[in-house]
C-alpha positions, 0 to 999 in steps of 0.5 A: 429038919424035915416037915412031914404030915400024918392024916388023922381023923377029927370031929367036925361040927355043923348046925342045920335048919329044916328036916330032911324029907321027900318034900325038900326041894332045896339044900343050902350049904353055908360057910361062915367068915373068919372068927365066926361060929356056925350056930350064930351064922346059921341064924341069918338064914332063918328066912329060908326055913320054909319046910322045903329047904334044909340049910346046913352050916359047917364050922371051920376046923380051927378055933381060937379065942377072939380076944386074949386067952379066954372069952368068946371063941371064933373059927377060921378056915385056914391061915397061910401056914401049911395052906395046901394041907388045910385046903385039901382037908377043907375039901374032904370035909365039905365033900363028906358033909354034902354027900351025907346030906344028899343021901337023906334028900330027893335026887333032884334037890337043888344045891346052893352053896354060900360063902361069906367073907373068908368062907367065900374063898373056901367054897370057891377053892372047893368047887373049883375041883368040879367034884361037888354037885352044885346048882348055884353059888353065892359069894357074899362079901367074899374075895375070889381066891387068886390061886384057883386052878384055872384049868379045872375051874373053867369046867367047874364054874362054866355054866354055874349061876353065881351071885356076888353080894356085898354091902355098900358100906363094907369096908373090905369091898373097894372098887379096886378089889371088886374089879380084880374079883370080876376080872378073875371070874371073867377069866374063868368064864363066870358072869355073876349077877351082882346084888348090893344092899345098904350096910356093912360086912354082914348078911341082909335078910331081904337081900338073901330072899331076893337072891334066892328068888332071882338067881 
């Protein structure tokens, strides 16, 4: 038996807040976590919708029923199965989406990338290639992936402002996992700004506004 691959076209879905115009100064591309859908995830970023910001939430390409064979649906960026092909597909998808948005906005627009939970690993692998023009990275309740290419990663993340954000009651963030994440970042030359809030594995509006003002 021989494993083979075929490159095929498919339709990706994304949602946005804000209207592209010459007055836009900021573009945010925000990637949801495991089992979420983009339209619900995007609602958390409503405090940034100020007339000068466009926020775009891409939806992961794989969807599934969250409980059994019907009912609520969620999406996932990848699994352990055929992971390299999925990582490459994610990068191609996000590159295309970002370029499509930039074509509608002023040349000097500031680009902020947010990865929440599983979306954090997704955007980190994507940005490690150094292809995407990005000015700020926010990893929210996210694990920094250990399979980053450190050679290209050092160049991609070297001068990039990075924020690490998590809730103090997040069951997925432990002192050991946080230390490991910080060690990986240190090896890449990343010195992140750390933000915490009282809460669990979720976003927090006040903290989001604070990070936007300070990063």
